[in-house]
N, C-alpha and C positions, 0 to 999 in steps of 0.2 A: 528838345534834349535828345542826344544820340546815345544809344546803348550798344556797347561792343562786347561780344563774348570772347574773352581773352584766355589763352591757354598757356600753361607752363610745361605741360607734358612731363609729369613727375614719375618716378618709380614708386610703386605701391608696396614693395616688399622689404622696406628697411625694418630691421628687427627692433623689438621693443627696447632692447638694451643698446641700440646703435650709438646713442650719445655717450654712454659710459665706455664703450669699446673703441670708438674711433674719434680722432681729433676733430675732423671736419667733414661736412657733407659736400664741401666744395674744394677744389684745387687738388688736394692730396687724398681724396676719398679712395679707399682700396677698390680697384676695378671689380673684384669678385663679389662685391655686394649687389651688383646689378646683373640680373640674369637676362641675357640678350634674347632668349626664347620668349620670356615673359614680355619683353619690350616689343617683340613682333606683334603680339596681341594688343598691347596697350597703344602703340602708335596708331593702329587701325581703329581701335575703339575711340581714341581721341579725335581722329579725323571724322569718324561717324558723328560725334557730338557737334563738331564745328559745322558739318554739313546740315545737321538737324537744326541748328540755330539759324542757318540761312533759310531753310524751309519754313521755319516758324516766324520769319519776318523780323528777326533781330537786325538792327541797322548795320552792324559790322561784325566781322569775325577777325580775331587777331592772333598772331604768332610772334615768338621772340627768340632771342639768341643767348645761349649760355654754353660754357665750356667746362669740362671736368666737374660737372655738377649733377648729383643724383636726384635733385628735385626739379631740374630743368634740362631734360634730355633732348634738346632741340638745338644741336650745334649749327644747323643750317635752316633758318626760318624760311629761306627761299625755296628749299625743297618741299616743305610742307605747303607753302602758299601755291606752288606749282600744282601739287596734287589737288588742292582746293579749287584752283581756277577751272579745273575740268568738271568738278562735281557740284559747284555752287553757281548761283546766277544773279541774285539780287543784292546780297550783302556787299558792303565795301570790304576789301581785303587790306587789313592793317598789318603791315610787316614792321614791327617795332621791337627790334629790327636789326638791321645790319650795322654793327659797330664799326664805324668807318676806320678807326686807327688800326684795326686788325687786318685790313686788306691792303696789300702792296703789290701792284699799284691799285689805288682806289677805283680805277676805271672799271674793275670787275663788278663793283656794286652797281654802277651806272648801267652796265650791260644786262645783268641779271634782272634788275628791277624794271628796266625797259621791256624785257621779254615778258615779265609777269603782267605788266600793264597791258601789253598787246594780247596776251593769252586770255586775260580776264575781261577783255572788252572795255578797258578803261576804268576798272574798279579799284585800282591800287591807291593806298595811302602809304607813303614812304616815311617811316619813323627812323630817325638817325640818332641813336644814343652814342654818347662818348664811350660807353661800356663800363661795367663795374670794374673796380680795381682787381677783384678776384679773376675776372675773365681776361682783362686787357693786360694788366701788369704781371700777374702771377702765371696764369695758364698760357698766355701768348708772349710773355716776355717783353712787352713794350715798355721802355723806360718811362717811369711815371712823369717825369718833368717834361717829356715830349708829347704826352698823350693828347693834350688839347690843341697843341700846334698841329699835330698830324690830323686831328679831327677837322680843324678849320680849313686846312689845305685840301683835304679830301672832299669836304663839302663843296668848296668852290669849284673843284675839278668836275665833280659829278653834275652839278647844276649847269656848268658851262658846256659839258659834253652833251647833255640832253638838248640844249637849245641851239647848238652850233649848226649852221647850214653848210659847213664845209670842214674838211679835216684841219686840225691845228696842232701846233706843238705846245708842250707844257713843260716848263723848266722850274719846278718847285724844289723845295728842300728835300722832300721825301718822295715825290713822284716826278720822274724825268722821262718824258715820252716824246719821241720824234713825231709820231702820228697818233693823234687822238681822233678816232672815227668810229664810235660804237654804233652798230646797226642791229636791229632796227631802232628808230627813235620811239619814245613812248607815244601811245595814242593820245594821252592828255597833254595838251600844249598850253603854255610853254613847257610844263613838266607836271608830273603827278603832284598832288598836294603833299607838303612836307610837314611832319610834326617833329618836335624836339622833346624827347623824354629826358628826365633828370631826377636826381634824388635830393634836390634842395640847394645846390650850390648857386651862388650869386652869378657866377660867370655863365651858367646855363640859362638862368633867367634872362640875362642881358643878351645872350646869343639869340634866343628866340625872339626877343623884342627887336633887336637890330635887324633881323631878317624877316620880321613880320610873319612869323609862323606860330602855331599853337605850342604852348608849353604843357607837358603832361607829367604830373608828379607821380613817380613810381615809388610806392611804399606799401608795405604790408600792414601798416599800422592805422589805416583807416582815416575817416573824415575828421575825427576830433584832432588827431595829431597833425593833419594837413592844414588846419585853419591858419596857423601862424605863418607857415611857408607860403600859402596861397595869398595871404594878405601882403606879405613882402613882395610877391610877384606883382600883384595888382598895384601896389604903391609905385613900383618901378615902371609899370606900364603907364600910369598916370604922369609920372615925371618925364617920360619920353614924349608925351603928346599924342600917343595912340589912343584909339577908342577902347571902351570897356566891353566889347563884344564877348559874351560868355563863351563863345566857341574858340576863343583864344586859350582856353584852359581845359585840361583833362586831368582825371584822377583815377588811380587804381583803387578798387574797393571790392572786398569780399562780400558777396550777395547770395543769400540762400532763402528760398521761398517754400513754404509748406501751407497746409490748410489752416493751421493755427500756430500761435507762437510756441505753445508747448510741443507741438509736433515738430517744429523746426529744430528745437533743442534735441529731441529724440533722434531725428534723422541725421543731423549734421555735426553734432558736437564731437563725436569720436574722430571724424575726418579733419576737423579743425585742430584738434589736439595732436593728431598724427603730424600735421604740417608744422606746428610750432614746437613740438617736442623733438622731432627728428629731422625734418626737412630744413629747418633754419638753424641747425646746430653747426655754426660756422666759427672756425678759429678766429679770434679777434685780430690776430696779426695779419690776416688776409683782407680785412675790411677796407682799409684805405692805406695804400703804400705812401710813404713820405713823398710829397711832390704831386700827388694825384689831384689834390684840391689846393686852391690858392690860400695864402695866409688870410686874406679878407674873408673868404668863405668859412674857414675854420673859426675865425674870430666871431663870426656872426652867430654860430651855434653854441659857443661857450657861455656859461653863466657869468654874469657880471660879478664884480667884487662884493663879497659879503652876501651873495645870493643864498637863499635857504636851500638845503638839500632836499631834493624831491625825487620821487620814483619816476624814472623816465618811461614815457609811453612807447618810445621806439627802441626798447631793449629786448632782444631776442631771449636773453637770459631770464628776464622777468616774465616774459610771455610763456615760458615753459610751464610755469606753475599756475597760469590763469585758468579760472573756471569759465563756463559758458557765460555766466553773469558778468564776469570781468570783460570778456570779449565784447559783449553787447554794450556795456556801460561805457567803455572806452571808445566805442565806435569802430573798433578794429573789424567787427562783423556787423553788417546790417542784415538781419534775419527775422523771420516770423511769418505771419499771415500776409496775403497780398496787400491788405490795407496798411499793415504795419510797415512793410518794406517800401511801399509807394510813398507813404507819408514821410518816412525818414529820408529817403532819397530826394524828395522834393524840397524838404527843409534844408538839407545840406547843400543841394544845388543852388538854392536861392541865397543862402548865407555866404557861400564862397564863389558864387558866379561860375559854376562849373557847367559847361555845355556838353562835354564829352566824358561819359562814364565808361571806364575800361574795367569791365567787371569780371572778377574771378568767380565763376559759378561752378567750377570744379576745383577741388583742392585736395592735396595729399593723396590718400588712398581711396577716394570716393569711387564707387563702382559706376560703370557706364549707365545703368538703368536709373540710378539716383540722379546723376548729372542731367540726364534727359528729362527726368521729372521736374527738376529745378528749372531747366530751360523752358519747358512747356508752361509751367505755372507763371513764370516771369513774362513770357511772351503773350500769354492769353489774359492775365489778370493784373499785371503791374504796368507793363510798357504802355498799353493804350491810355492810361491815366497820366502819363508823363510826357507824351509827345508834344503836348501843347506848350510845354515850358520853353521859353526863349523863342517862340514862333515869330516874334516881332523882329528877330534878327536874321539876316542872311548868314549862311555858313560858307564863306569863300574857300574854306580849306577842306571841303568834302568832294569826293570824286564825282566826275561827270562822265558816265559811261556813254559809249556811242549808241545811236538809235537802235531800238530793239530789232528793227527790220534788217539791220546790218550785222547783228551779232549772231555768233554761232550758238546754237542751243544744244545742251546735253541731251543725249538720247540713250535709252536702255536697249535699243534694238541692236542686233548683231548684223554687221554689214554683209551683204550677199557676196559670196566668193564667185568670181567669174573665171571659169577654167580657161 
């Protein structure tokens, strides 16, 4: 099993009455709610935590892309990954990632990710999301009905550009280039491993299956909510004739470790509450623009005729009132002593065949020292008991760095200046 320390890079100063004073934390959030001086410190604190996860032996460290969003202030994940490529050495670098429809031409993504793969010595995992409707359709103005077509075309162009051994022309609907010749090429050949993240749409399941790449379910609602979605994914994998390698699947999960279960509640509850009461305060009209999802995908999540009314697990409005007990019982949060966390992750991994866990171990307004405490306990007391999971399977979608002898090693020494 692979563990990835994934970061949102949120703002920690949203006021207690933020949800009552502002319509949304995303898209039209007032710029003055975020203090850039504070973000100067936070960006560097967050990079420190990601570097610490590498030093503690976490398998991967991950960054992501959001726009106009006060809980995800990482408009360019490639900038953060570039900083990490110089200060980390062993962990895979998961950039999940560059939302392809936002880049015109998409060759820009191919260039920057190739640079990152070279800079990191071949540690890159390229995660290509379609992009949320908030980011893609509202913040960047991409017409919803064209979003997935732009994605498919950009994906094709990026892969071809990485593998081409000579310049070529590309005449797509959205990308028209006389010369496609990005340099340098990635270190990993034929290209860095590609992962496809999504939020449960059938077309994203099928895209991952058609291209034989892992599907990663991005949700803040945890393992319990994910079960139905992941079963649908595995059903479609089986129907396609592909194998059931658990490394085909990834899942985002909030994970918090303490010495005891009671201590976990004391340390982490207020930061989880901050996240769900303020950071996920999103105007419903921004959630999915008409045309963003196919009719088939929308139909798949609607209740059938005469279905009983139930409280939705994936409702941010409901989660605002959740207690710590609610978060634990619904699986939104896996937290507690090292034994508790290890047992719950192992059970969920086996039940859903999840090989890649994309773990939010920092959330909301959590301070740096507490995030590092969480990383250390997880790395020392949880991860060692989980690495055996799925050891009988190869992971063909994990980076293959160049030999240690050929890699640049970071140093803290100051170069001598020659007059």
